[in-house]
C-alpha positions as CSV (number, residue, x, y, z in Angstrom):
1,M,88.0,-123.5,28.9
2,K,87.7,-121.4,25.5
3,K,90.6,-122.1,23.6
4,I,93.1,-119.3,23.0
5,K,93.6,-118.6,19.4
6,P,97.5,-118.2,17.7
7,T,98.3,-115.2,16.9
8,T,101.2,-113.8,14.6
9,S,103.7,-113.6,17.3
10,D,103.1,-117.4,18.0
11,V,103.7,-118.0,14.5
12,A,107.1,-115.6,14.2
13,L,108.3,-117.1,17.5
14,L,107.9,-120.9,16.4
15,A,109.2,-119.6,12.3
16,G,112.0,-117.6,13.8
17,V,111.0,-114.5,11.9
18,S,109.4,-110.9,13.0
19,Q,105.8,-110.5,13.2
20,S,105.8,-108.1,10.4
21,A,107.4,-110.8,7.7
22,V,104.5,-112.7,9.3
23,S,102.0,-110.7,7.8
24,M,103.4,-109.9,4.9
25,I,104.3,-113.7,4.0
26,L,100.9,-114.8,5.1
27,N,98.8,-112.3,2.9
28,H,101.3,-112.3,0.2
29,P,102.9,-115.6,-0.1
30,T,105.1,-114.8,-3.1
31,H,106.4,-111.1,-2.0
32,P,110.0,-110.5,-3.3
33,R,111.6,-109.6,0.0
34,F,111.5,-113.3,1.6
35,S,113.3,-116.2,0.3
36,P,111.5,-119.6,-0.4
37,E,112.8,-121.0,3.0
38,T,111.7,-118.5,4.2
39,V,108.2,-118.5,3.5
40,K,107.9,-122.3,3.6
41,R,108.7,-122.2,7.4
42,V,106.7,-119.5,8.3
43,L,103.6,-121.1,6.0
44,E,104.5,-124.3,8.1
45,A,104.4,-122.8,11.3
46,A,100.8,-120.9,10.6
47,K,99.9,-124.5,9.7
48,E,101.0,-125.8,13.0
49,L,99.7,-123.8,15.2
50,G,96.2,-123.6,13.6
51,Y,96.5,-120.0,12.7
52,E,94.2,-118.5,9.9
53,P,94.8,-114.7,8.9
54,R,91.7,-112.5,9.3
55,S,91.9,-111.7,6.0
56,R,90.4,-115.1,5.0
57,I,88.2,-115.2,7.9
58,I,86.4,-112.2,6.9
59,R,86.0,-113.4,3.3
60,Q,85.0,-116.4,4.6
61,S,82.1,-114.9,6.8
62,G,80.4,-112.7,3.7
63,R,81.1,-109.3,5.4
64,F,83.5,-106.9,6.1
65,H,84.3,-106.0,9.8
66,T,86.6,-102.4,9.4
67,K,85.5,-99.3,7.9
68,T,88.6,-98.1,6.3
69,L,89.3,-97.6,3.0
70,L,92.9,-97.3,1.9
71,I,93.1,-94.6,-1.3
72,L,96.8,-94.8,-3.0
73,C,97.8,-92.2,-5.3
74,P,101.4,-91.1,-6.7
75,V,102.1,-87.8,-5.0
76,I,99.5,-85.7,-3.2
77,S,101.4,-82.8,-4.2
78,N,99.9,-82.4,-7.3
79,P,96.4,-80.7,-7.0
80,Y,94.9,-83.3,-9.4
81,Y,95.8,-86.1,-6.8
82,S,94.7,-83.9,-3.7
83,S,91.4,-82.8,-5.6
84,L,90.4,-86.3,-6.2
85,V,91.3,-87.8,-2.7
86,Q,89.4,-85.3,-1.3
87,A,86.5,-86.0,-3.3
88,A,87.2,-89.5,-2.4
89,E,87.4,-88.1,1.3
90,Q,83.8,-86.4,0.9
91,E,82.0,-89.2,-0.2
92,A,83.4,-92.0,2.3
93,E,82.4,-89.3,5.2
94,K,79.1,-89.9,3.6
95,E,79.0,-93.6,3.4
96,G,80.8,-94.4,6.6
97,F,83.9,-94.8,6.0
98,F,87.3,-93.6,7.3
99,T,90.3,-93.1,4.8
100,V,93.6,-93.6,5.2
101,V,96.2,-92.0,2.2
102,C,99.4,-93.1,0.9
103,N,101.9,-91.8,-1.7
104,T,103.2,-94.3,-3.8
105,Y,106.0,-91.7,-5.4
106,R,105.3,-94.3,-8.7
107,S,106.9,-97.3,-7.2
108,A,106.0,-100.4,-7.7
109,Q,108.3,-101.9,-4.8
110,R,106.7,-98.9,-2.3
111,E,103.1,-100.1,-3.6
112,Q,103.2,-103.6,-2.9
113,K,104.9,-102.5,0.6
114,I,102.0,-100.5,1.3
115,L,99.3,-103.2,0.7
116,S,101.5,-105.9,2.1
117,E,101.2,-103.9,5.4
118,F,97.2,-102.7,4.8
119,Q,96.1,-106.3,4.1
120,G,94.6,-108.9,6.9
121,G,91.2,-107.3,7.6
122,T,92.9,-103.6,8.2
123,I,90.6,-101.9,5.1
124,C,87.4,-102.9,3.2
125,G,88.5,-101.4,0.4
126,V,91.1,-99.7,-1.9
127,V,91.3,-96.9,-3.9
128,F,93.6,-96.6,-6.9
129,A,93.5,-92.7,-7.8
130,S,96.2,-93.8,-10.8
131,I,96.6,-96.9,-12.8
132,P,98.6,-98.8,-10.3
133,Q,102.2,-100.6,-11.1
134,S,101.7,-104.1,-9.6
135,R,98.4,-105.0,-12.0
136,E,98.3,-108.5,-11.2
137,L,99.1,-108.5,-7.4
138,V,96.0,-105.9,-7.4
139,E,93.7,-108.3,-9.7
140,K,94.3,-111.0,-6.7
141,I,93.8,-108.5,-3.5
142,N,90.3,-107.8,-5.5
143,Q,89.6,-111.4,-5.1
144,E,89.4,-110.9,-1.0
145,I,88.5,-107.2,-0.8
146,P,86.7,-104.6,-3.3
147,V,89.4,-102.4,-5.4
148,V,88.6,-100.0,-7.9
149,V,91.5,-98.2,-10.1
150,I,91.2,-94.6,-11.6
151,G,92.8,-94.9,-14.8
152,D,92.2,-95.0,-18.7
153,R,89.8,-96.7,-21.0
154,N,92.9,-98.0,-23.4
155,T,94.4,-99.4,-20.4
156,S,92.8,-102.4,-19.7
157,I,92.9,-104.4,-15.4
158,A,90.6,-106.8,-14.4
159,V,88.9,-104.5,-11.4
160,D,86.4,-102.0,-11.3
161,T,87.3,-98.9,-12.6
162,V,86.6,-95.5,-13.4
163,E,88.1,-94.2,-16.8
164,I,88.8,-91.4,-19.3
165,D,89.7,-91.8,-22.5
166,S,93.3,-90.0,-22.8
167,I,93.8,-91.0,-26.5
168,L,90.8,-88.9,-26.9
169,S,91.9,-86.2,-24.8
170,G,95.4,-85.7,-27.2
171,K,93.1,-85.4,-30.1
172,L,90.6,-83.2,-28.8
173,T,94.0,-80.7,-27.8
174,A,95.0,-81.4,-31.1
175,E,92.1,-80.4,-32.9
176,H,92.1,-77.5,-30.9
177,L,95.5,-75.9,-32.3
178,L,95.3,-77.5,-35.5
179,S,91.7,-75.1,-36.4
180,L,93.6,-71.9,-34.8
181,G,96.2,-72.6,-38.1
182,H,99.1,-74.3,-35.8
183,R,101.2,-77.1,-37.7
184,Y,104.6,-77.3,-35.6
185,A,103.8,-78.2,-32.2
186,A,106.1,-79.4,-29.1
187,F,104.6,-82.0,-26.7
188,L,106.3,-81.8,-23.3
189,S,106.0,-84.9,-20.4
190,T,107.7,-86.2,-17.5
191,T,108.7,-90.1,-18.4
192,L,106.9,-91.7,-20.9
193,N,106.6,-95.7,-20.9
194,E,104.6,-98.5,-20.1
195,Q,103.9,-97.8,-16.7
196,N,102.6,-94.5,-17.3
197,A,99.8,-95.5,-20.3
198,V,98.0,-91.9,-19.5
199,R,101.1,-90.1,-20.7
200,V,101.8,-92.2,-23.5
201,N,98.1,-92.1,-24.8
202,R,97.3,-88.5,-24.6
203,L,100.8,-88.4,-26.6
204,E,99.5,-90.8,-29.2
205,G,96.1,-89.2,-29.5
206,F,97.9,-85.6,-30.2
207,Q,99.7,-87.2,-32.6
208,Q,97.4,-89.6,-34.6
209,A,95.5,-85.9,-35.0
210,F,98.8,-83.7,-36.4
211,Q,100.0,-86.2,-38.4
212,K,96.4,-86.5,-40.2
213,A,96.1,-82.9,-40.8
214,G,100.2,-83.0,-42.1
215,G,101.1,-81.1,-39.0
216,Q,104.9,-82.3,-36.9
217,V,105.5,-82.9,-33.1
218,H,108.4,-83.4,-31.5
219,I,108.5,-84.8,-28.1
220,F,110.5,-83.7,-25.4
221,S,110.7,-85.6,-22.5
222,Q,112.8,-86.3,-19.1
223,E,112.7,-89.5,-16.8
224,V,111.0,-88.8,-13.1
225,T,112.5,-91.3,-11.0
226,S,110.3,-92.3,-7.8
227,E,112.8,-90.6,-6.0
228,D,112.5,-87.6,-7.4
229,D,108.7,-87.7,-7.2
230,L,109.4,-88.1,-3.2
231,Q,112.0,-85.6,-2.9
232,N,111.5,-82.2,-4.8
233,L,107.6,-81.1,-4.6
234,M,108.2,-79.0,-7.7
235,I,109.7,-81.6,-9.7
236,E,106.9,-81.4,-12.6
237,H,106.8,-77.7,-12.8
238,S,110.8,-78.2,-12.8
239,I,110.7,-80.5,-15.8
240,G,108.2,-78.2,-18.1
241,F,110.7,-75.4,-17.4
242,S,113.6,-77.1,-19.0
243,L,111.6,-78.7,-21.7
244,A,109.9,-75.6,-22.8
245,Q,113.4,-73.9,-23.1
246,Q,114.9,-76.8,-25.4
247,A,111.7,-76.5,-27.2
248,M,112.0,-73.1,-28.0
249,R,115.3,-73.5,-29.4
250,E,113.2,-75.1,-32.6
251,P,112.6,-71.9,-34.2
252,T,109.2,-74.1,-36.4
253,I,107.3,-74.7,-33.0
254,T,104.4,-72.7,-32.5
255,A,102.5,-74.1,-29.7
256,L,103.9,-75.8,-26.4
257,V,101.8,-79.3,-25.2
258,A,102.3,-79.9,-21.6
259,V,101.3,-83.4,-20.7
260,N,99.3,-82.1,-17.5
261,D,98.6,-78.7,-16.1
262,M,101.4,-78.8,-13.9
263,V,103.8,-79.4,-16.2
264,A,102.0,-76.4,-18.4
265,Y,102.7,-74.0,-15.5
266,G,106.7,-74.7,-16.1
267,V,106.2,-74.5,-19.4
268,V,104.4,-70.7,-19.0
269,S,107.5,-69.5,-16.1
270,A,109.7,-70.1,-19.2
271,V,108.2,-68.4,-22.2
272,K,107.7,-66.0,-19.9
273,E,111.3,-65.7,-18.8
274,A,112.6,-65.8,-22.1
275,G,110.7,-62.8,-22.9
276,F,107.6,-64.1,-25.3
277,S,104.3,-63.4,-24.8
278,I,101.5,-66.1,-24.4
279,P,99.8,-66.6,-26.8
280,E,100.8,-64.0,-29.1
281,D,104.4,-66.2,-29.4
282,Y,103.5,-69.6,-28.2
283,S,100.2,-71.1,-27.7
284,V,100.2,-73.3,-24.3
285,C,97.9,-76.6,-23.5
286,G,97.9,-78.7,-20.5
287,F,95.6,-81.6,-19.8
288,D,93.4,-82.3,-16.1
289,N,91.9,-78.6,-15.5
290,I,93.2,-78.8,-12.0
291,F,91.6,-75.9,-10.0
292,P,94.5,-73.2,-10.4
293,S,94.6,-73.2,-13.9
294,Q,91.2,-71.0,-13.9
295,Y,92.8,-68.3,-12.1
296,A,92.7,-65.0,-14.3
297,G,96.9,-65.0,-14.0
298,I,97.0,-68.8,-15.4
299,S,94.0,-68.9,-18.0
300,L,95.5,-72.1,-19.0
301,T,93.8,-74.3,-22.3
302,T,93.4,-77.5,-21.3
303,V,91.2,-80.5,-20.9
304,E,88.7,-81.2,-18.4
305,H,88.9,-84.9,-16.9
306,C,85.6,-85.0,-14.2
307,I,88.2,-85.4,-11.5
308,L,85.7,-84.7,-8.1
309,E,83.5,-87.2,-9.8
310,K,85.9,-89.7,-10.4
311,G,87.1,-89.6,-7.2
312,R,83.4,-89.5,-5.8
313,N,82.6,-92.6,-8.1
314,A,85.4,-94.5,-7.0
315,V,84.1,-95.0,-3.7
316,Q,80.1,-95.7,-4.3
317,I,81.5,-98.6,-6.6
318,L,83.6,-99.5,-3.6
319,A,80.5,-98.9,-0.9
320,E,77.8,-101.1,-3.1
321,R,79.9,-103.6,-3.5
322,I,81.0,-103.8,0.5
323,S,77.5,-103.0,1.1
324,A,76.4,-106.2,-1.0
325,K,78.9,-108.4,1.1
326,Q,80.0,-109.1,-2.0
327,D,83.3,-111.1,-1.1
328,L,84.1,-112.1,-5.1
329,P,83.3,-110.0,-7.5
330,V,81.1,-111.2,-10.2
331,S,81.7,-108.8,-13.0
332,I,83.9,-105.6,-13.6
333,K,82.1,-102.6,-13.3
334,R,84.0,-99.8,-15.8
335,L,82.3,-96.0,-15.1
336,E,83.6,-94.1,-18.0
337,Y,83.8,-90.0,-18.3
338,R,84.4,-88.0,-21.7
339,P,86.7,-85.2,-21.5
340,R,85.8,-81.9,-22.5
341,L,88.3,-79.1,-24.2
342,I,88.7,-76.6,-22.3
343,V,89.8,-72.8,-24.1
344,R,90.8,-70.1,-21.5
345,N,93.7,-67.4,-23.0
346,S,96.7,-69.0,-23.3
347,T,96.1,-70.5,-27.0
348,G,95.6,-68.3,-30.1
349,A,96.7,-68.2,-33.5
350,P,100.4,-69.0,-34.6
351,R,102.5,-66.0,-34.9
352,T,103.9,-64.9,-38.0
353,G,107.3,-64.6,-39.7
C-alpha cells in the first residue's frame, strides 16, 4: 500500500494548535505571534510525523510548482501603485503567471502576516512595490522563492531590486525652483522616518541643493498610521491640504514642494481655496508623475519615476530566475532608472513684493 503523507491537519492535531498556526510556524519559526513553547510543540509534532513543508520540497526539487506571483503594495488607492501593479500584472500575464495583490498599509505586522499566509509553495515569486518593512524576513524568503523590490538606490536590501535615485529626484526639483529665482520653499510630507526612506531621500536631495544655493527650506510633515491609510482613501490629499495651509502662514515661502503628486493635489486645492494663483503666488511641485498630473486642469511640475517600466522589469527579473530554476540566489541584480524633471504650468518665477 502507498504510504499516506502527513498533512498540516495531522500536525495541528498532535500539537494541539490550529492548522493555520502550523502553516505559519513551519514557514516562519520566529513568528512573533507564537510563544517558544508553541513553536517547539509544532516542530516536534512535525518531526514525529515526518511532515515536510511543501516549500522545502519545492526548493529541494529545483523547480517551482505554482504560477502565482504575490504583489505587495502599500495602498492601491494611490495611482502610483495602481499603475505600477497594473504594469506588473500585464507583464505577468505575458509570462504566463497569475497575480495576487495585497495592500500592506505600510504595517510591518500586516506585511509579515501576508507573507506567512502565502509561504509554503502557494506562490513562486514576490514583488514589493515599495521598500519592505520586514527586511530580514524578506531576505530570508528570497532564499526559497525569488523576491524583487521596487525601491531606492540609496537604501540597500539584499534582494534583486528595480531602483530610482530619490536624492537626485529632490535635487532636480530644487535646481528647477532655484533657476526660477525661488529662495524660500516648503517641503510638505507624510511620515518622515527610516521606514519611509524614499521620502527622506527626496527631502535630503532637495535640502542639499537649496542649502548650497543659500536658500531656506521649511519642513512640514504629518504622521500617517497604518490605520489612517486603511480607513481614509483621501489621506494624502487631506494632509497636503492641511500642511499647505500651515506653510502659507510663512510670508517668505514662494514654493510648495509635496513629497508626491497625491499630496501635491491637496496643496493645489489649499492654495486655490485661499484665493491664490498657481504659479503667480505659489509654485507647486510633486514627485512620481502619476497620470492625472498631465491633465490640463492640474498640469503639475513633477519628477518622472518610470512607474510602468519598473513594474514590468520587476516581473521580468522574477521570470528569469524562475525559468532558470534558480532556487538560491547566486547574485543580486540592481536595475536603476534615472529620474527626469517634467516641467508643467504649476511652476514659475516667485512673486514680488
